[in-house]
C-alpha positions as CSV (number, residue, x, y, z in Angstrom):
1,M,0.0,0.3,-0.2
2,T,1.1,3.5,-0.5
3,I,0.6,5.6,2.0
4,C,1.3,9.4,1.1
5,G,0.4,12.5,3.8
6,I,-0.1,15.6,3.2
7,G,1.4,17.8,5.9
8,D,0.6,21.5,7.3
9,L,2.0,23.7,10.0
10,F,0.4,22.5,12.1
11,I,1.2,18.9,11.5
12,P,3.8,19.0,9.5
13,A,5.1,15.8,7.1
14,E,7.5,14.6,9.2
15,Y,5.7,14.2,12.0
16,I,2.8,12.2,9.4
17,R,6.3,10.0,8.2
18,A,7.6,9.1,12.6
19,G,3.6,8.8,13.5
20,F,3.0,5.8,10.6
21,E,6.5,4.5,11.4
22,K,5.9,4.1,15.1
23,N,3.1,1.3,13.9
24,G,5.4,0.0,10.9
25,L,3.5,1.8,8.2
26,K,5.9,3.5,6.0
27,A,5.2,6.4,4.7
28,K,5.2,9.3,1.8
29,A,4.6,13.0,3.4
30,F,4.5,15.7,1.2
31,D,4.0,19.6,2.8
32,W,1.2,21.5,2.2
33,D,2.8,24.8,1.8
34,T,-0.2,27.9,2.9
35,G,3.0,30.6,3.3
36,S,1.3,31.0,6.7
37,F,-0.8,30.1,10.2
38,A,-3.0,33.0,9.8
39,K,-3.8,31.8,5.7
40,L,-4.2,28.1,6.9
41,Q,-6.3,29.4,9.8
42,E,-8.5,31.4,6.9
43,I,-8.1,28.5,5.1
44,N,-9.2,26.2,7.5
45,L,-12.6,28.2,8.4
46,L,-13.9,28.3,4.7
47,V,-13.8,25.2,4.7
48,E,-15.5,24.6,7.6
49,Q,-18.0,26.9,6.4
50,N,-18.4,26.0,3.0
51,G,-17.0,22.1,2.5
52,P,-13.9,20.9,0.5
53,E,-14.9,22.4,-2.8
54,A,-14.9,25.4,-1.4
55,Y,-10.4,25.4,-1.4
56,E,-9.2,24.3,-4.7
57,V,-5.3,22.5,-3.9
58,P,-2.7,23.4,-6.0
59,S,-1.6,21.3,-8.9
60,S,1.8,20.6,-7.7
61,L,1.0,18.9,-4.4
62,L,-1.5,16.9,-6.4
63,E,1.0,15.4,-8.9
64,Q,3.2,14.4,-5.2
65,I,0.5,12.7,-4.3
66,K,-1.2,10.9,-6.7
67,E,-0.1,7.2,-6.1
68,A,-1.7,7.2,-3.2
69,E,-4.1,4.7,-2.0
70,I,-4.4,5.8,1.6
71,L,-4.1,9.6,1.7
72,I,-3.9,11.0,4.7
73,T,-4.2,14.9,5.7
74,Q,-5.5,17.1,8.1
75,F,-6.5,20.6,7.8
76,C,-5.7,20.4,3.6
77,P,-9.1,20.0,1.4
78,I,-9.8,16.9,-0.3
79,G,-12.6,17.1,-2.7
80,K,-13.4,16.1,-6.7
81,K,-10.2,17.2,-7.5
82,V,-7.9,15.5,-5.6
83,I,-9.9,12.1,-5.4
84,E,-9.8,12.1,-9.5
85,A,-6.4,12.7,-9.6
86,C,-5.6,10.1,-7.1
87,P,-7.1,6.7,-9.6
88,R,-5.4,4.2,-7.0
89,L,-7.2,5.6,-4.2
90,K,-8.7,3.0,-1.8
91,I,-8.5,4.8,1.8
92,I,-8.2,8.5,3.2
93,G,-7.6,9.3,7.1
94,V,-8.0,12.7,8.6
95,L,-5.5,13.5,11.6
96,R,-8.4,15.1,14.0
97,G,-11.7,14.4,14.8
98,G,-13.8,16.6,12.2
99,Y,-14.2,15.3,8.6
100,E,-15.7,18.9,7.7
101,N,-12.7,18.8,4.8
102,I,-12.9,15.5,3.1
103,N,-16.0,15.1,0.4
104,I,-17.4,12.2,1.8
105,A,-20.3,11.3,-0.7
106,R,-17.7,11.3,-3.6
107,A,-15.7,9.5,-1.5
108,T,-18.1,6.8,-0.9
109,E,-19.1,6.6,-4.2
110,K,-15.5,5.4,-5.3
111,G,-15.7,2.8,-2.9
112,I,-13.0,4.8,-0.6
113,K,-12.9,4.4,2.9
114,V,-13.1,7.4,5.6
115,F,-11.5,7.2,8.4
116,N,-11.4,9.7,11.3
117,T,-8.7,10.6,14.1
118,P,-11.6,10.3,17.3
119,G,-10.6,12.2,20.5
120,R,-7.1,13.1,19.2
121,N,-7.3,16.3,20.5
122,A,-9.2,15.4,23.4
123,D,-7.3,16.2,26.3
124,S,-6.0,19.8,24.8
125,V,-9.9,20.2,24.8
126,A,-11.2,19.5,27.5
127,D,-8.1,21.2,29.8
128,F,-8.8,24.3,27.9
129,T,-12.2,23.4,28.6
130,V,-12.2,23.9,32.1
131,G,-9.5,26.7,32.1
132,A,-11.6,28.5,30.5
133,M,-14.8,28.0,33.0
134,I,-12.1,29.6,35.6
135,C,-10.7,31.9,34.1
136,E,-13.8,33.8,32.7
137,A,-16.2,33.2,35.9
138,R,-12.5,34.3,38.3
139,N,-11.5,37.2,35.5
140,L,-8.1,35.6,34.9
141,A,-7.5,36.9,32.0
142,R,-9.5,40.6,32.7
143,G,-7.0,40.9,35.7
144,H,-3.6,40.1,34.1
145,F,-5.0,42.7,31.2
146,G,-5.7,45.5,34.1
147,I,-1.5,44.8,35.1
148,K,0.3,44.5,32.1
149,T,-1.5,48.0,30.8
150,G,-1.1,49.7,34.9
151,K,-4.6,49.2,36.2
152,W,-5.2,47.6,39.3
153,I,-8.4,46.2,38.4
154,R,-10.7,44.8,41.9
155,E,-14.1,45.4,40.2
156,Y,-15.3,43.1,37.2
157,P,-18.4,42.7,35.5
158,N,-19.5,40.0,37.4
159,S,-18.2,41.5,40.7
160,G,-21.1,39.6,43.7
161,M,-21.5,36.4,41.6
162,I,-18.2,34.6,41.6
163,P,-18.2,31.3,42.8
164,D,-15.8,28.9,43.3
165,L,-16.7,25.8,41.5
166,P,-17.5,22.7,44.0
167,G,-21.5,22.2,44.4
168,R,-21.8,24.3,41.1
169,V,-23.9,22.6,37.7
170,A,-21.7,22.4,34.4
171,G,-24.1,21.2,31.6
172,L,-22.1,19.7,28.7
173,I,-24.4,19.9,25.1
174,G,-22.4,17.1,23.3
175,F,-20.8,14.1,24.5
176,G,-18.5,12.7,22.6
177,E,-14.7,12.2,23.5
178,I,-14.6,16.1,24.4
179,G,-17.8,15.8,26.3
180,R,-15.9,12.9,28.5
181,K,-12.9,14.1,29.2
182,T,-14.0,17.6,29.5
183,A,-16.7,15.7,32.9
184,Q,-13.7,13.0,33.8
185,R,-11.9,16.4,35.0
186,L,-15.3,18.5,36.6
187,R,-15.8,15.6,38.6
188,G,-12.5,16.3,40.3
189,F,-14.2,19.1,41.1
190,D,-17.2,18.1,43.4
191,M,-19.7,19.8,40.4
192,E,-22.9,18.1,39.8
193,I,-22.5,17.8,35.8
194,L,-26.0,17.2,33.3
195,V,-25.5,16.4,29.9
196,Y,-27.2,16.8,26.7
197,D,-27.2,14.7,23.9
198,P,-29.4,12.8,21.7
199,F,-27.2,10.3,19.9
200,T,-25.2,8.9,22.8
201,K,-27.5,6.4,25.4
202,N,-24.4,4.9,27.9
203,F,-23.2,7.7,30.2
204,P,-21.2,7.8,33.1
205,D,-23.0,7.4,36.6
206,Y,-21.4,10.3,37.6
207,V,-23.7,12.7,34.9
208,K,-27.2,13.2,34.1
209,P,-28.5,13.1,31.0
210,T,-31.7,15.5,30.8
211,D,-33.0,18.0,27.8
212,L,-31.6,20.7,26.6
213,K,-33.5,23.8,28.1
214,D,-34.0,21.6,31.5
215,L,-29.8,22.0,31.0
216,V,-29.4,25.5,30.4
217,R,-31.6,26.2,33.4
218,R,-30.0,24.4,35.9
219,S,-26.7,25.4,34.5
220,D,-24.0,27.6,36.2
221,F,-21.9,26.4,32.9
222,V,-23.6,25.5,29.3
223,S,-20.6,24.0,27.6
224,L,-20.4,23.0,24.0
225,H,-18.7,20.0,22.9
226,A,-21.3,19.0,19.9
227,R,-20.8,18.9,15.9
228,L,-21.9,21.2,14.0
229,T,-24.2,20.2,11.6
230,K,-27.2,21.8,9.4
231,E,-30.0,20.5,11.8
232,N,-28.3,23.1,14.9
233,R,-26.4,25.4,13.4
234,H,-27.6,28.3,15.9
235,L,-28.6,25.6,18.5
236,I,-27.9,28.4,21.2
237,N,-30.5,31.1,19.9
238,A,-32.3,34.3,21.7
239,E,-35.0,31.6,23.2
240,L,-32.7,29.8,25.3
241,L,-30.0,32.4,26.2
242,A,-33.3,33.8,27.6
243,L,-33.6,30.5,30.0
244,M,-29.9,30.5,31.7
245,K,-29.3,32.0,34.7
246,P,-28.1,35.5,34.9
247,T,-25.3,34.1,37.0
248,S,-24.4,31.8,34.3
249,Y,-21.9,31.3,31.9
250,L,-21.6,29.9,27.8
251,I,-18.0,28.4,26.8
252,N,-17.7,27.5,23.3
253,T,-14.4,25.9,22.3
254,S,-16.0,23.5,20.0
255,R,-17.8,25.1,16.4
256,A,-19.0,28.9,16.3
257,G,-21.8,28.1,13.8
258,L,-23.0,26.5,17.3
259,V,-23.6,29.7,18.8
260,D,-25.8,32.7,17.1
261,E,-23.7,35.4,18.4
262,A,-26.2,38.3,17.4
263,A,-28.1,36.8,20.3
264,L,-25.5,36.1,22.2
265,C,-24.3,39.4,22.2
266,A,-27.5,40.8,22.9
267,A,-27.6,38.7,26.2
268,L,-24.0,39.5,27.3
269,K,-24.6,43.6,26.8
270,S,-28.5,43.3,28.5
271,K,-26.7,41.1,31.2
272,K,-29.1,38.6,30.7
273,I,-25.7,35.7,31.7
274,A,-23.1,36.8,33.3
275,G,-20.4,36.4,30.9
276,A,-19.2,33.9,28.2
277,F,-15.5,32.2,27.0
278,L,-15.5,32.0,23.0
279,D,-12.4,30.0,21.7
280,V,-14.3,30.0,18.0
281,F,-15.8,33.2,16.0
282,E,-18.0,32.9,12.4
283,T,-15.7,35.4,11.2
284,E,-11.7,35.0,12.1
285,P,-10.3,37.0,12.9
286,P,-13.2,38.8,14.4
287,G,-12.2,42.4,13.9
288,L,-12.1,45.2,16.5
289,D,-14.9,46.2,15.5
290,H,-17.0,43.2,16.1
291,P,-19.4,43.4,19.0
292,L,-18.3,40.5,21.2
293,V,-14.8,42.6,21.1
294,K,-16.4,45.4,22.6
295,L,-18.3,44.1,25.4
296,E,-16.1,43.9,29.2
297,N,-17.9,40.3,29.7
298,V,-17.1,37.9,27.9
299,T,-13.5,36.4,27.2
300,L,-12.0,36.4,23.6
301,T,-9.1,33.5,22.6
302,P,-7.9,32.6,18.7
303,H,-9.6,29.0,18.2
304,M,-6.5,27.3,20.2
305,A,-8.4,24.9,22.6
306,G,-7.2,22.3,20.5
307,G,-3.8,22.9,19.7
308,S,-1.4,21.5,22.3
309,N,2.3,20.3,20.2
310,D,1.2,17.1,22.1
311,A,-1.9,16.6,20.0
312,F,-0.3,17.9,16.6
313,L,2.3,14.9,17.0
314,N,0.2,12.4,18.7
315,S,-2.4,12.3,16.4
316,P,-0.4,10.5,13.3
317,V,0.3,7.3,15.6
318,K,-2.9,7.2,16.6
319,L,-4.4,6.9,12.8
320,G,-1.7,4.8,12.3
321,A,-2.6,2.6,14.7
322,E,-6.0,2.0,14.0
323,L,-5.0,1.9,10.2
324,A,-2.6,-0.7,11.4
325,K,-5.3,-3.0,12.6
326,H,-7.6,-2.1,9.3
327,L,-5.4,-3.6,7.5
328,G,-4.5,-6.4,9.4
329,G,-8.0,-7.1,9.6
330,E,-8.3,-6.4,13.0
331,P,-11.9,-4.2,14.3
332,C,-10.6,-0.6,14.6
333,R,-11.8,3.2,15.4
334,G,-13.0,5.6,12.9
335,L,-14.3,4.1,9.9
336,I,-17.3,6.9,9.0
337,N,-18.5,5.9,5.8
């Protein structure tokens, strides 16, 4: 089997080669040159919002991967043109949990199996999510910014309602790999954990499954961990935000499209909720004139929740291990079509 990997600035070609070699698989790998991290993020957002046909892969890269029987990618889009350029292609492997950059329908038509890497950055995002809850509720970023700009700030937008975590209620929307790992961590803070996930049936005994409206009504922290689909776009809308406690916080380290940003801005401005922490935005970067940027009761970070070095280094190892099982006829994880 000829394995070809497409590296990028986050997971370069050398990581792909090394990760597959650890599993006894030899891979050729080539770097997809986007010029800068900013450009790569711009392409990634374009593809996440519009699908794999929204970006045309350079012909020079197509020439390098044309013999691939197994094609490995992280962010590089695999649309119809790429699939047609690789006539021997049998498997596409995606080095992340999402697969928005793969034309699944076309791959399936051609009999090409598509594998993702479930949970590849689950630890990274779960760690970040817990940090985001503490950061927003305890004003860490605002306090830091104050000192860096010569101010000793002791009054904050949520003064009078700054919580400890024990005994508080965390509501997790989505209970896949990241949601589960987030729950494991929050359990250590002695929090009550509510979960809404209509696609999951097996829950550990320390979480309480419930419906969406009940979750947002009861939670002190509402944290998003769902995959974005056409059906759940703007899942968090004005109606649900109105149900949240005025002392509660919204945390989004998942997908921007899950939240109606205009409705969230209105809720924050009118202080219907205490605050929010957002790592993802409909437009990235949002720019200084974005209404969210101008609010004091929100903390914003540049789409970095899943970006630990360990997550990037380990993704090829994890995917390589599952593909080695598949090629050896053993059951494996990650087949999505």
